[in-house]
Backbone of each chain as ProteinMPNN parsed JSONL, in Angstrom:
{"seq_chain_A": "AQSVAQPEDQVNVAEGNPLTVKCTYSVSGNPYLFWYVQYPNRGLQFLLKYITGDNLVKGSYGFEAEFNKSQTSFHLKKPSALVSDSALYFCAVGSNTGGFKTIFGAGTRLFVKA", "coords_chain_A": {"N_chain_A": [[59.269, 87.536, 151.182], [56.385, 89.046, 149.605], [53.134, 88.152, 148.846], [49.789, 87.903, 147.241], [46.689, 86.784, 147.174], [43.77, 86.342, 145.227], [41.131, 84.301, 145.221], [38.933, 83.97, 143.654], [37.804, 84.357, 140.258], [35.806, 85.639, 139.437], [32.851, 87.022, 140.747], [29.332, 86.824, 141.27], [26.486, 88.416, 141.796], [23.337, 89.36, 142.932], [21.535, 92.382, 142.728], [20.973, 94.241, 145.737], [21.563, 92.141, 147.261], [23.855, 91.016, 149.723], [27.44, 91.459, 149.1], [30.831, 89.733, 148.781], [34.003, 89.838, 148.35], [36.912, 87.919, 148.067], [40.134, 87.827, 149.705], [43.5, 87.016, 150.249], [46.767, 86.911, 152.025], [50.302, 87.216, 152.06], [52.894, 87.983, 153.936], [56.177, 89.29, 155.243], [56.613, 90.501, 158.261], [54.655, 93.329, 159.411], [51.569, 93.625, 157.824], [50.395, 95.858, 155.178], [47.474, 96.67, 154.023], [45.315, 96.735, 151.015], [42.26, 97.878, 149.114], [41.614, 98.201, 145.809], [39.617, 99.567, 142.949], [38.769, 98.89, 139.722], [36.842, 100.403, 137.157], [34.816, 100.068, 134.133], [36.536, 101.126, 131.501], [37.943, 103.157, 133.099], [40.438, 104.439, 135.249], [42.4, 102.894, 137.933], [41.099, 102.952, 141.287], [41.406, 103.963, 144.55], [40.087, 102.203, 147.195], [39.711, 101.541, 150.143], [41.893, 101.124, 152.905], [43.927, 98.979, 155.297], [45.931, 99.859, 157.898], [46.85, 99.812, 160.687], [45.154, 99.354, 163.893], [41.672, 99.227, 164.223], [40.232, 96.306, 163.12], [38.01, 96.257, 161.222], [37.574, 97.938, 158.569], [36.396, 100.922, 156.896], [35.377, 102.167, 153.795], [35.232, 103.949, 150.507], [32.09, 104.354, 148.653], [30.555, 102.702, 150.325], [31.645, 100.502, 150.899], [33.363, 97.959, 152.721], [36.114, 96.308, 154.912], [37.565, 93.372, 156.281], [40.056, 92.743, 158.585], [41.915, 89.872, 159.165], [43.971, 88.479, 160.992], [44.762, 85.985, 161.835], [43.839, 84.378, 159.871], [44.923, 85.351, 157.806], [43.493, 87.132, 156.011], [41.735, 89.46, 154.147], [38.827, 90.388, 153.351], [36.788, 91.868, 151.197], [33.756, 93.456, 151.56], [30.256, 94.375, 151.168], [27.455, 95.54, 152.2], [24.712, 95.632, 150.687], [24.485, 95.38, 147.467], [24.938, 97.08, 144.412], [24.055, 97.637, 141.13], [25.75, 99.132, 139.929], [28.197, 98.573, 141.131], [29.576, 96.793, 139.76], [32.472, 95.935, 138.466], [36.149, 95.536, 138.241], [37.969, 94.081, 141.039], [40.778, 94.931, 142.818], [43.086, 93.326, 145.243], [45.499, 94.359, 147.207], [49.093, 94.513, 148.569], [51.388, 95.398, 150.865], [54.142, 95.934, 153.203], [55.868, 96.474, 156.254], [58.261, 95.816, 156.25], [59.043, 95.871, 153.621], [59.624, 98.111, 152.233], [58.74, 100.302, 149.817], [57.583, 98.68, 148.151], [54.508, 97.103, 146.625], [52.27, 94.503, 146.228], [50.003, 93.207, 143.949], [46.71, 91.678, 143.64], [45.298, 89.077, 141.261], [43.041, 90.135, 140.674], [39.495, 90.316, 140.794], [36.395, 89.956, 139.036], [33.635, 91.492, 139.502], [30.056, 90.882, 139.0], [27.035, 92.456, 139.155], [23.82, 91.549, 139.061], [20.741, 93.265, 138.017]], "CA_chain_A": [[58.444, 87.838, 149.947], [54.932, 89.376, 149.706], [52.073, 87.619, 147.805], [48.566, 88.02, 147.491], [45.834, 85.774, 146.387], [42.202, 86.518, 145.092], [40.74, 82.953, 144.719], [37.931, 83.929, 142.545], [38.044, 85.232, 139.174], [34.654, 86.271, 139.123], [31.837, 86.896, 141.73], [28.092, 87.135, 140.599], [25.664, 88.869, 142.973], [21.979, 90.089, 142.706], [21.564, 93.804, 143.415], [20.415, 94.15, 146.905], [22.121, 91.265, 148.144], [25.461, 91.307, 150.268], [28.563, 90.708, 148.461], [32.069, 89.344, 149.337], [35.229, 89.582, 147.543], [37.875, 87.365, 148.942], [41.608, 88.052, 149.571], [44.58, 86.343, 151.486], [47.935, 87.492, 151.879], [51.473, 86.363, 152.779], [54.21, 89.013, 154.065], [57.183, 89.249, 156.225], [56.518, 91.687, 159.019], [53.324, 93.595, 159.432], [51.041, 94.026, 156.378], [49.573, 97.127, 154.797], [46.36, 95.982, 152.818], [44.537, 97.954, 150.243], [41.514, 97.427, 147.91], [41.19, 99.171, 144.549], [38.433, 99.239, 142.195], [38.704, 99.506, 138.119], [35.53, 100.449, 136.467], [35.073, 99.978, 132.886], [37.217, 102.455, 130.694], [38.426, 104.162, 133.879], [41.599, 104.152, 135.745], [42.269, 102.363, 139.166], [40.716, 104.017, 142.305], [41.535, 103.498, 145.934], [38.701, 102.076, 147.628], [40.072, 101.228, 151.412], [43.001, 100.352, 153.4], [44.275, 98.824, 156.622], [47.363, 99.873, 158.209], [46.911, 99.343, 161.966], [43.958, 99.878, 164.457], [40.571, 98.312, 164.169], [40.196, 95.231, 162.168], [37.004, 96.355, 160.194], [37.739, 99.357, 157.937], [35.319, 101.256, 155.904], [35.81, 103.011, 152.675], [34.386, 104.637, 149.617], [30.92, 103.61, 148.182], [29.706, 101.833, 151.025], [32.508, 99.02, 150.997], [34.182, 97.79, 153.948], [36.94, 94.979, 154.616], [37.899, 92.833, 157.719], [41.388, 92.242, 158.536], [41.802, 88.912, 160.103], [45.277, 88.23, 161.199], [44.986, 84.599, 162.114], [43.488, 83.655, 158.607], [45.747, 86.19, 156.91], [42.708, 87.5, 155.042], [41.183, 90.885, 153.939], [37.951, 90.025, 152.445], [36.023, 93.085, 150.997], [32.155, 93.084, 151.756], [29.328, 95.467, 151.179], [25.857, 94.697, 152.852], [23.73, 95.714, 149.715], [25.313, 95.376, 145.978], [24.235, 97.899, 143.388], [24.61, 97.275, 139.49], [26.858, 100.005, 139.48], [29.348, 98.147, 141.648], [30.095, 95.884, 138.865], [33.944, 96.307, 138.235], [37.152, 94.827, 138.672], [38.423, 94.727, 142.189], [42.071, 94.188, 143.2], [43.438, 93.395, 146.634], [46.931, 94.718, 147.195], [49.687, 94.258, 149.96], [52.803, 95.977, 151.381], [54.501, 95.447, 154.466], [56.754, 97.555, 157.007], [59.534, 95.312, 155.782], [59.057, 95.681, 152.205], [60.012, 99.357, 151.512], [57.602, 100.829, 149.013], [56.897, 97.661, 147.164], [53.267, 96.641, 146.694], [51.948, 93.517, 145.244], [48.453, 93.379, 143.523], [46.477, 90.141, 143.252], [45.07, 89.049, 139.938], [41.604, 90.712, 140.345], [38.036, 89.726, 140.834], [35.441, 90.543, 138.368], [32.068, 91.551, 140.211], [28.835, 91.156, 138.513], [25.953, 92.76, 140.127], [22.695, 91.654, 138.346], [19.51, 93.648, 138.485]], "C_chain_A": [[57.124, 88.168, 150.257], [54.137, 88.635, 148.586], [50.579, 87.807, 148.321], [47.71, 87.383, 146.582], [44.281, 86.22, 146.313], [41.741, 85.337, 144.496], [39.693, 82.881, 143.82], [38.093, 84.786, 141.57], [36.608, 85.995, 139.041], [33.433, 86.078, 140.279], [30.471, 87.354, 140.997], [27.189, 87.181, 141.859], [24.289, 89.473, 142.571], [21.978, 91.455, 143.427], [20.567, 93.515, 144.645], [20.913, 93.321, 147.858], [23.606, 91.675, 148.668], [26.597, 90.731, 149.318], [30.032, 90.682, 149.263], [33.034, 89.065, 148.381], [36.591, 89.17, 148.309], [39.464, 87.709, 148.49], [42.592, 87.599, 150.673], [45.874, 86.803, 150.985], [49.019, 86.735, 152.427], [52.401, 87.542, 152.784], [55.202, 88.585, 155.14], [56.882, 90.469, 156.928], [54.917, 92.081, 159.083], [52.73, 94.134, 158.021], [50.164, 95.143, 156.467], [48.633, 96.395, 153.658], [45.418, 96.979, 152.176], [43.497, 96.979, 149.151], [41.293, 98.489, 146.924], [40.333, 98.643, 143.6], [39.015, 99.787, 140.527], [37.329, 99.412, 137.44], [35.888, 100.511, 135.185], [35.623, 101.21, 132.065], [37.7, 103.461, 131.731], [39.43, 103.634, 134.632], [41.314, 103.455, 137.447], [41.989, 103.21, 140.164], [40.982, 103.273, 143.564], [40.119, 103.32, 146.547], [38.921, 102.171, 149.514], [41.317, 100.947, 151.617], [43.131, 99.974, 154.89], [45.703, 98.721, 156.901], [47.46, 99.186, 159.741], [45.495, 99.572, 162.526], [42.786, 98.733, 164.294], [40.484, 97.407, 163.177], [39.123, 95.582, 160.937], [37.353, 97.763, 159.787], [36.685, 99.625, 156.864], [35.95, 102.144, 154.791], [34.866, 103.658, 151.707], [33.199, 103.968, 148.96], [30.323, 102.747, 148.915], [30.504, 100.562, 151.362], [33.083, 99.095, 152.345], [35.049, 96.561, 153.863], [37.168, 94.899, 156.244], [39.375, 92.257, 157.559], [41.24, 91.148, 159.521], [43.246, 88.29, 159.982], [45.65, 86.522, 161.374], [44.581, 83.908, 160.742], [44.289, 84.441, 157.4], [44.649, 86.615, 155.684], [42.243, 88.896, 155.143], [40.108, 90.838, 152.995], [37.163, 91.486, 152.362], [34.592, 92.915, 150.965], [31.517, 94.41, 151.466], [28.045, 94.901, 151.503], [24.729, 94.726, 151.574], [24.414, 96.269, 148.253], [24.459, 96.206, 145.335], [24.913, 97.514, 141.933], [25.732, 98.236, 139.332], [28.291, 99.661, 140.237], [29.925, 97.307, 140.612], [31.369, 96.48, 138.163], [34.849, 95.186, 138.441], [37.73, 94.993, 139.76], [39.695, 93.925, 142.458], [42.528, 94.428, 144.666], [45.01, 93.739, 146.335], [47.756, 94.681, 148.692], [51.055, 94.777, 149.818], [52.997, 95.598, 152.626], [55.754, 96.402, 155.097], [58.225, 96.923, 156.885], [59.902, 95.323, 154.352], [59.324, 96.876, 151.377], [58.542, 99.736, 150.723], [56.982, 99.815, 148.137], [55.422, 97.112, 147.459], [52.959, 95.659, 145.623], [50.498, 93.281, 145.121], [48.116, 91.814, 143.27], [45.813, 90.223, 141.989], [43.552, 89.587, 139.544], [40.395, 89.809, 140.645], [36.984, 90.41, 140.343], [34.045, 90.391, 139.101], [30.998, 91.948, 139.142], [27.701, 91.328, 139.19], [24.677, 92.669, 139.093], [21.396, 92.46, 138.784], [18.258, 92.782, 138.798]], "O_chain_A": [[56.633, 87.578, 151.22], [54.605, 88.584, 147.448], [50.236, 87.853, 149.502], [47.908, 87.393, 145.367], [43.658, 86.423, 147.354], [41.89, 85.227, 143.279], [39.488, 81.836, 143.203], [38.487, 85.927, 141.815], [36.575, 87.052, 138.411], [33.151, 84.933, 140.633], [30.552, 88.244, 140.15], [27.114, 86.311, 142.727], [24.395, 90.245, 141.618], [22.382, 91.586, 144.582], [19.598, 92.757, 144.591], [20.82, 93.548, 149.065], [24.345, 92.491, 148.117], [26.544, 89.586, 148.868], [30.313, 91.453, 150.181], [32.913, 88.104, 147.621], [37.228, 89.946, 149.022], [39.904, 87.823, 147.346], [42.41, 87.844, 151.865], [46.106, 87.05, 149.801], [48.829, 85.757, 153.15], [52.687, 88.079, 151.714], [55.002, 87.59, 155.837], [56.874, 91.512, 156.274], [54.045, 91.247, 158.836], [53.322, 94.911, 157.272], [49.406, 95.429, 157.394], [49.009, 95.738, 152.687], [44.858, 97.893, 152.781], [43.733, 95.903, 148.603], [40.816, 99.579, 147.242], [40.254, 97.433, 143.393], [39.553, 100.868, 140.288], [36.804, 98.319, 137.227], [37.012, 100.901, 134.869], [34.984, 102.262, 132.086], [37.885, 104.611, 131.332], [39.447, 102.411, 134.773], [40.23, 103.523, 138.027], [42.552, 104.303, 140.103], [40.796, 102.058, 143.627], [39.196, 104.124, 146.422], [38.178, 102.953, 150.106], [41.987, 100.526, 150.674], [42.476, 100.622, 155.707], [46.506, 97.912, 156.438], [48.086, 98.142, 159.923], [44.636, 99.961, 161.736], [43.029, 97.527, 164.251], [40.742, 97.924, 162.09], [39.38, 95.212, 159.792], [37.411, 98.668, 160.62], [36.205, 98.775, 156.114], [36.992, 102.769, 154.989], [33.723, 103.906, 152.091], [33.433, 102.789, 148.694], [29.545, 101.959, 148.377], [30.01, 99.671, 152.053], [33.247, 100.139, 152.976], [34.873, 95.776, 152.931], [37.059, 95.756, 157.121], [39.775, 91.517, 156.66], [40.596, 91.309, 160.558], [43.607, 87.678, 158.978], [46.717, 86.009, 161.039], [45.069, 82.795, 160.55], [44.219, 84.1, 156.219], [44.963, 86.429, 154.508], [42.366, 89.485, 156.217], [40.339, 91.208, 151.844], [36.961, 92.149, 153.38], [34.225, 92.05, 150.17], [32.17, 95.452, 151.515], [27.661, 93.825, 151.045], [23.904, 93.814, 151.533], [24.774, 97.431, 148.063], [23.259, 96.15, 145.604], [26.081, 97.17, 141.747], [26.621, 97.987, 138.518], [29.32, 100.304, 140.024], [31.135, 97.179, 140.802], [31.275, 97.418, 137.372], [34.46, 94.063, 138.76], [38.215, 96.121, 139.838], [39.798, 92.7, 142.391], [42.389, 95.515, 145.228], [45.59, 93.379, 145.31], [47.168, 94.799, 149.767], [51.753, 94.616, 148.817], [52.128, 94.953, 153.214], [56.512, 96.995, 154.33], [59.213, 97.475, 157.368], [60.955, 94.836, 153.942], [59.303, 96.856, 150.147], [57.433, 99.404, 151.141], [55.98, 100.059, 147.465], [55.211, 96.679, 148.592], [53.241, 95.807, 144.434], [49.808, 93.161, 146.134], [48.889, 90.951, 142.856], [45.681, 91.349, 141.509], [43.017, 89.497, 138.439], [40.507, 88.584, 140.7], [36.538, 91.375, 140.964], [33.464, 89.315, 139.242], [30.989, 93.017, 138.531], [27.287, 90.383, 139.86], [24.486, 93.62, 138.334], [21.009, 92.287, 139.94], [17.229, 93.313, 139.216]]}, "seq_chain_B": "GAGVSQSPSNKVTEKGKDVELRCDPISGHTALYWYRQSLGQGLEFLIYFQGNSAPDKSGLPSDRFSAERTGGSVSTLTIQRTQQEDSAVYLCASSLRTSGAYNEQFFGPGTRLTVL", "coords_chain_B": {"N_chain_B": [[49.997, 118.908, 138.641], [46.37, 117.796, 138.736], [46.064, 115.153, 139.065], [47.77, 112.179, 138.441], [49.322, 111.905, 135.296], [49.756, 110.072, 132.049], [51.868, 109.599, 129.193], [52.135, 108.414, 126.002], [48.813, 108.059, 125.301], [48.266, 106.0, 123.911], [50.071, 103.712, 122.121], [51.212, 102.272, 119.033], [53.414, 100.27, 117.826], [56.178, 98.81, 115.926], [57.377, 95.429, 115.936], [60.525, 95.142, 117.24], [61.131, 97.886, 117.63], [62.084, 100.848, 119.632], [60.509, 102.247, 122.433], [59.241, 104.699, 124.424], [57.752, 105.516, 127.354], [55.741, 107.899, 129.534], [55.53, 109.397, 132.544], [53.904, 111.54, 134.679], [53.944, 112.216, 137.946], [51.597, 113.296, 140.597], [52.108, 116.291, 142.019], [54.525, 116.667, 144.584], [54.43, 113.967, 145.402], [56.507, 111.536, 146.643], [57.06, 108.797, 146.112], [56.976, 106.528, 143.347], [55.576, 104.257, 141.031], [55.842, 101.738, 138.662], [53.537, 99.697, 136.798], [52.367, 96.611, 135.076], [49.639, 95.691, 132.941], [48.338, 93.218, 131.565], [45.793, 91.981, 128.941], [43.023, 90.581, 130.463], [44.49, 89.911, 132.721], [45.959, 90.429, 136.026], [47.769, 93.251, 137.958], [51.162, 93.715, 137.113], [53.735, 94.172, 138.997], [56.428, 96.253, 138.343], [58.473, 98.088, 138.784], [59.717, 100.495, 141.304], [60.19, 103.754, 142.531], [61.807, 105.899, 144.91], [61.982, 108.864, 145.454], [64.549, 109.774, 143.39], [65.726, 107.288, 143.226], [65.792, 103.92, 142.418], [65.28, 101.242, 144.441], [64.499, 98.652, 143.982], [64.498, 96.543, 141.285], [63.798, 94.233, 140.717], [61.443, 93.475, 139.28], [61.344, 94.075, 136.804], [60.776, 92.734, 133.496], [62.936, 91.985, 131.707], [66.145, 92.542, 130.541], [65.573, 94.255, 128.524], [63.902, 96.221, 129.329], [63.994, 99.465, 130.89], [64.07, 101.977, 133.467], [63.769, 105.779, 134.523], [63.878, 108.114, 136.764], [63.851, 111.663, 137.187], [64.74, 114.546, 138.968], [62.833, 114.171, 141.14], [60.503, 113.903, 139.976], [59.006, 113.572, 136.949], [59.005, 110.375, 135.314], [60.329, 107.919, 133.226], [59.741, 105.155, 131.345], [61.435, 102.753, 129.484], [61.312, 100.764, 126.661], [63.141, 98.534, 125.0], [63.965, 97.239, 121.647], [61.285, 96.13, 121.173], [58.944, 93.325, 121.748], [56.259, 91.294, 120.794], [54.838, 90.267, 123.117], [55.131, 92.321, 124.819], [53.072, 93.915, 124.436], [50.614, 95.491, 126.007], [48.835, 97.441, 129.04], [50.393, 99.882, 130.46], [50.684, 101.115, 133.444], [51.241, 103.923, 135.648], [51.756, 104.981, 138.901], [51.309, 107.168, 141.793], [52.576, 107.966, 145.205], [52.104, 109.504, 148.47], [54.692, 111.385, 149.998], [56.545, 109.484, 152.062], [57.77, 106.81, 154.18], [57.199, 104.358, 153.51], [55.357, 101.678, 152.216], [52.651, 102.432, 153.041], [50.808, 104.343, 152.25], [48.081, 104.911, 150.082], [47.85, 104.637, 146.597], [47.835, 106.567, 143.724], [46.485, 106.374, 140.521], [47.603, 106.864, 137.168], [46.068, 107.232, 134.009], [46.861, 105.291, 132.274], [48.928, 103.75, 129.687], [48.31, 102.514, 126.463], [50.127, 99.782, 125.12], [50.706, 98.411, 122.01], [52.231, 95.943, 120.139], [53.191, 95.279, 117.12]], "CA_chain_B": [[48.559, 118.716, 138.158], [45.451, 117.402, 139.526], [46.243, 114.013, 138.97], [48.787, 111.414, 137.577], [49.228, 111.93, 133.909], [50.865, 109.323, 131.299], [51.851, 109.829, 127.78], [51.111, 108.856, 125.113], [47.689, 107.158, 125.973], [47.939, 104.953, 123.062], [51.217, 103.63, 121.299], [51.438, 101.243, 118.38], [54.92, 100.118, 117.369], [56.59, 97.509, 115.278], [58.327, 94.564, 116.675], [62.103, 95.451, 117.271], [61.601, 99.285, 117.838], [62.138, 101.139, 121.0], [59.412, 102.783, 123.069], [59.433, 105.467, 125.909], [56.505, 105.812, 128.15], [56.151, 108.847, 130.341], [54.596, 109.456, 133.668], [54.011, 112.781, 135.492], [53.094, 111.985, 139.123], [51.056, 114.218, 141.265], [53.207, 117.057, 142.67], [54.99, 116.379, 146.038], [54.551, 112.66, 145.911], [57.836, 111.02, 146.71], [57.059, 107.277, 145.532], [56.467, 106.454, 141.853], [55.54, 102.906, 140.575], [55.191, 101.272, 137.26], [52.813, 98.241, 136.725], [51.713, 96.31, 133.566], [48.358, 94.906, 132.983], [48.087, 92.575, 130.392], [44.636, 91.728, 128.9], [42.628, 89.818, 131.653], [45.422, 89.889, 133.777], [46.236, 91.495, 137.039], [48.749, 93.991, 137.779], [52.315, 93.119, 137.439], [54.721, 95.236, 139.426], [57.609, 96.219, 137.522], [59.675, 99.001, 139.501], [59.209, 101.78, 141.973], [61.067, 104.893, 142.71], [61.629, 106.609, 146.025], [62.832, 110.022, 144.98], [65.059, 109.541, 142.116], [66.313, 106.134, 143.284], [64.972, 102.54, 142.273], [65.819, 100.185, 145.404], [63.948, 97.151, 143.856], [64.29, 96.496, 140.171], [63.536, 92.926, 140.397], [60.344, 93.228, 138.616], [61.449, 94.345, 135.406], [60.727, 91.435, 132.717], [64.019, 91.632, 131.179], [67.102, 93.824, 130.33], [65.038, 95.284, 127.496], [63.281, 97.247, 130.175], [64.677, 100.241, 132.095], [63.235, 103.243, 133.968], [64.599, 106.487, 135.308], [63.159, 109.254, 137.246], [64.802, 112.795, 137.228], [64.197, 115.664, 139.79], [62.102, 113.609, 141.741], [59.055, 114.098, 139.399], [58.756, 112.722, 135.805], [59.558, 109.127, 135.109], [60.164, 107.361, 131.707], [59.767, 103.744, 131.174], [61.908, 102.518, 128.022], [61.265, 99.221, 126.342], [64.192, 98.539, 123.85], [63.671, 96.156, 120.918], [59.91, 95.664, 121.621], [58.457, 92.176, 121.409], [54.695, 91.182, 120.708], [54.561, 90.002, 124.367], [55.273, 93.56, 125.564], [51.833, 94.348, 124.422], [49.874, 95.522, 127.425], [48.718, 98.667, 129.363], [51.187, 100.258, 131.412], [50.242, 102.173, 134.502], [52.013, 104.498, 136.524], [50.997, 105.361, 140.025], [52.205, 107.863, 142.814], [52.037, 108.26, 146.382], [52.615, 110.65, 149.173], [55.88, 111.362, 150.525], [56.477, 108.504, 153.172], [58.769, 105.979, 154.449], [56.918, 102.805, 153.357], [53.999, 101.613, 151.271], [51.228, 102.401, 153.863], [49.802, 105.091, 151.711], [47.297, 104.628, 148.814], [48.46, 104.882, 145.43], [47.082, 107.244, 142.903], [46.926, 105.91, 139.367], [47.294, 107.578, 135.929], [45.065, 106.336, 132.947], [47.706, 104.238, 131.534], [49.405, 103.69, 128.222], [48.046, 101.225, 125.903], [50.992, 99.561, 124.06], [50.35, 97.37, 120.937], [53.382, 95.756, 119.365], [52.997, 94.664, 115.95]], "C_chain_B": [[47.826, 117.99, 139.108], [45.529, 115.691, 139.872], [47.391, 113.2, 138.261], [48.518, 111.234, 136.04], [50.359, 111.081, 133.272], [50.617, 109.724, 129.664], [52.697, 108.855, 126.869], [49.918, 107.809, 125.879], [47.636, 106.044, 125.145], [49.405, 104.81, 122.216], [51.107, 102.187, 120.443], [52.895, 101.433, 117.802], [55.071, 98.767, 116.8], [57.565, 96.716, 116.184], [59.807, 95.007, 116.402], [62.323, 97.201, 117.422], [61.631, 99.533, 119.33], [61.1, 102.068, 121.42], [59.851, 103.543, 124.263], [58.252, 105.884, 126.3], [56.743, 106.854, 129.294], [55.029, 108.832, 131.458], [54.997, 110.725, 134.414], [53.173, 112.556, 136.774], [52.575, 113.351, 139.629], [52.07, 114.743, 142.097], [53.442, 116.717, 144.253], [54.896, 114.732, 146.278], [55.996, 111.881, 145.342], [57.904, 109.523, 145.964], [56.349, 107.308, 144.136], [56.562, 104.919, 141.5], [55.043, 102.896, 139.159], [54.58, 99.851, 137.383], [52.546, 98.033, 135.215], [50.547, 95.545, 133.845], [48.138, 94.424, 131.787], [46.549, 92.22, 130.204], [44.014, 90.308, 129.688], [43.526, 89.467, 132.751], [45.379, 90.982, 134.967], [47.303, 92.569, 136.738], [50.177, 93.517, 138.255], [53.271, 94.185, 137.859], [55.977, 95.152, 138.611], [58.905, 97.014, 138.236], [59.009, 100.147, 140.375], [60.499, 102.536, 142.296], [60.749, 105.485, 144.085], [62.821, 107.75, 145.805], [63.275, 109.608, 143.628], [65.579, 108.251, 142.175], [65.276, 104.904, 143.088], [65.553, 101.44, 143.3], [65.616, 98.929, 144.756], [63.567, 97.281, 142.355], [64.064, 95.119, 139.576], [62.126, 92.601, 139.43], [60.216, 93.555, 137.334], [61.654, 92.899, 134.628], [62.255, 90.916, 132.196], [65.058, 92.888, 131.008], [66.626, 94.757, 129.149], [64.461, 96.621, 128.164], [64.149, 98.112, 131.025], [63.752, 101.31, 132.256], [64.238, 104.09, 134.631], [63.45, 107.533, 135.782], [64.292, 110.538, 137.551], [63.886, 113.895, 138.145], [62.972, 115.411, 140.602], [60.474, 113.773, 141.28], [58.875, 113.072, 138.196], [59.598, 111.444, 135.846], [59.416, 108.588, 133.558], [60.448, 105.816, 131.934], [60.197, 103.49, 129.831], [61.749, 101.11, 127.97], [62.225, 99.304, 124.998], [63.794, 97.011, 123.004], [62.266, 95.371, 121.205], [59.671, 94.24, 120.923], [56.917, 92.25, 121.461], [54.22, 90.845, 122.237], [54.658, 91.109, 125.375], [53.862, 94.187, 125.426], [50.981, 94.451, 125.825], [49.376, 97.03, 127.675], [49.547, 98.718, 130.58], [50.727, 101.139, 132.166], [51.256, 102.574, 135.419], [51.068, 104.895, 137.865], [52.075, 106.236, 141.029], [51.643, 107.736, 144.282], [52.573, 109.118, 147.313], [53.998, 110.632, 149.718], [55.961, 110.685, 152.011], [57.661, 107.894, 153.233], [58.525, 104.665, 154.015], [55.675, 102.872, 152.525], [52.812, 101.478, 152.085], [50.35, 103.492, 153.32], [49.197, 104.664, 150.343], [48.011, 105.144, 147.67], [47.456, 105.666, 144.486], [47.46, 107.015, 141.277], [46.529, 106.701, 138.174], [46.347, 106.536, 135.159], [45.604, 105.294, 132.099], [48.08, 104.477, 130.018], [49.238, 102.12, 127.732], [49.159, 100.878, 124.81], [50.743, 98.376, 123.342], [51.806, 97.222, 120.166], [52.955, 94.708, 118.317], [53.838, 93.539, 115.402]], "O_chain_B": [[48.34, 117.561, 140.141], [45.047, 115.178, 140.881], [47.941, 113.832, 137.359], [47.616, 110.513, 135.613], [51.536, 111.148, 133.627], [49.572, 110.039, 129.095], [53.879, 108.613, 127.112], [50.134, 107.006, 126.787], [46.998, 105.071, 125.546], [49.833, 105.828, 121.672], [50.943, 101.121, 121.036], [53.4, 102.488, 117.418], [54.355, 97.799, 117.054], [58.361, 97.214, 116.98], [60.153, 95.202, 115.237], [63.43, 97.733, 117.346], [61.299, 98.687, 120.16], [60.784, 102.825, 120.502], [60.715, 103.109, 125.025], [57.651, 106.669, 125.568], [57.769, 106.777, 129.97], [53.897, 108.37, 131.317], [56.159, 110.975, 134.733], [51.947, 112.666, 136.768], [53.025, 114.405, 139.181], [52.813, 114.042, 142.784], [52.491, 116.532, 145.013], [55.3, 114.282, 147.35], [56.421, 111.697, 144.201], [58.879, 109.246, 145.266], [55.354, 107.982, 143.87], [57.642, 104.359, 141.695], [54.227, 103.629, 138.6], [55.136, 98.966, 138.034], [52.501, 98.903, 134.345], [50.439, 94.832, 134.843], [47.736, 95.181, 130.904], [45.92, 92.136, 131.259], [44.484, 89.184, 129.509], [43.164, 88.702, 133.645], [44.894, 92.111, 134.883], [47.703, 92.809, 135.599], [50.428, 93.065, 139.373], [53.577, 95.061, 137.051], [56.477, 94.082, 138.264], [60.069, 96.612, 138.221], [57.9, 100.616, 140.122], [61.624, 102.038, 142.318], [59.575, 105.587, 144.439], [64.042, 107.649, 145.914], [62.483, 109.145, 142.808], [65.993, 107.883, 141.076], [64.129, 104.925, 143.535], [66.407, 100.707, 142.801], [66.487, 98.072, 144.906], [62.577, 97.935, 142.027], [64.101, 94.828, 138.38], [61.918, 91.484, 138.956], [59.165, 93.391, 136.715], [62.48, 92.064, 134.997], [62.658, 89.755, 132.261], [64.762, 94.042, 131.319], [67.183, 95.817, 128.863], [64.525, 97.758, 127.698], [64.959, 97.608, 131.803], [62.845, 101.587, 131.471], [65.252, 103.655, 135.176], [62.359, 107.692, 135.236], [65.394, 110.345, 138.066], [62.668, 114.053, 138.058], [62.139, 116.303, 140.764], [59.496, 113.766, 142.028], [58.627, 111.887, 138.417], [60.727, 111.43, 136.336], [58.453, 108.866, 132.843], [61.342, 105.406, 132.674], [59.477, 103.92, 128.93], [61.959, 100.341, 128.908], [61.996, 100.099, 124.086], [63.438, 95.965, 123.547], [62.213, 94.161, 121.425], [60.082, 93.984, 119.791], [56.35, 93.147, 122.085], [53.086, 91.237, 122.511], [54.351, 90.954, 126.557], [53.502, 94.97, 126.304], [50.784, 93.488, 126.566], [49.442, 97.836, 126.747], [49.507, 97.911, 131.508], [50.272, 102.129, 131.593], [52.044, 101.78, 135.933], [49.852, 105.072, 137.802], [53.294, 106.072, 141.066], [50.469, 107.454, 144.522], [53.664, 109.58, 146.98], [54.404, 109.479, 149.865], [55.508, 111.261, 153.0], [58.592, 108.254, 152.512], [59.42, 103.822, 154.072], [55.086, 103.905, 152.209], [52.017, 100.556, 151.905], [49.231, 103.641, 153.812], [49.916, 104.063, 149.545], [48.774, 106.098, 147.822], [46.267, 105.351, 144.531], [48.534, 107.399, 140.814], [45.397, 107.171, 138.056], [45.982, 105.418, 135.522], [44.947, 104.563, 131.357], [47.536, 105.32, 129.306], [49.669, 101.058, 128.181], [49.197, 101.509, 123.754], [50.563, 97.329, 123.964], [52.41, 98.18, 119.684], [52.498, 93.589, 118.549], [53.568, 93.043, 114.308]]}, "name": "protein", "num_of_chains": 2, "seq": "AQSVAQPEDQVNVAEGNPLTVKCTYSVSGNPYLFWYVQYPNRGLQFLLKYITGDNLVKGSYGFEAEFNKSQTSFHLKKPSALVSDSALYFCAVGSNTGGFKTIFGAGTRLFVKAGAGVSQSPSNKVTEKGKDVELRCDPISGHTALYWYRQSLGQGLEFLIYFQGNSAPDKSGLPSDRFSAERTGGSVSTLTIQRTQQEDSAVYLCASSLRTSGAYNEQFFGPGTRLTVL"}
């Protein structure tokens, strides 16, 4: 069975400071990990993914995430937050044994204050 | 089309009525997904299609929910005898021809369903 946890409902950060949005997962087999973002009144957009290879993946808008197999984590990071980064962020997981099934976390709302 | 489209964008219905939600995926995308997003909640997986077949229907909340896909393209999600707890935004997504879940999904704008 696949599952994903986003332990924080909300993250608050000041503009210019680094941000981290946490995600942990559980899968059978090898994980496929994704981050998506949902801006207010807009649809879900893909940010980045880890399938294989380098543990640090870079995505859109300056975001990056680090795959940590031992901790089963895939935290989203950005060195310097912008007010425009304020949105709802979803972590998602699939696996090489789960067919097309992808499970999403509950989401973490990011507030960046000017 | 350029992206995933869904119709209607909004649907208000009375309890007990049937509703049909439509999704047009990106051309050439083999995989199609339906999710439900309730107010303040995350995405709840409902069903996915690989071509026209749905290998995993375990996410459908009850037997009032059904989905089909024809011609490897358009999909419809039908909710029979709607209940107030069915009120949510129903999202459709598609992804490239592939044999697994390793391609990113492209989401439609959603259908906001309100059951009175």
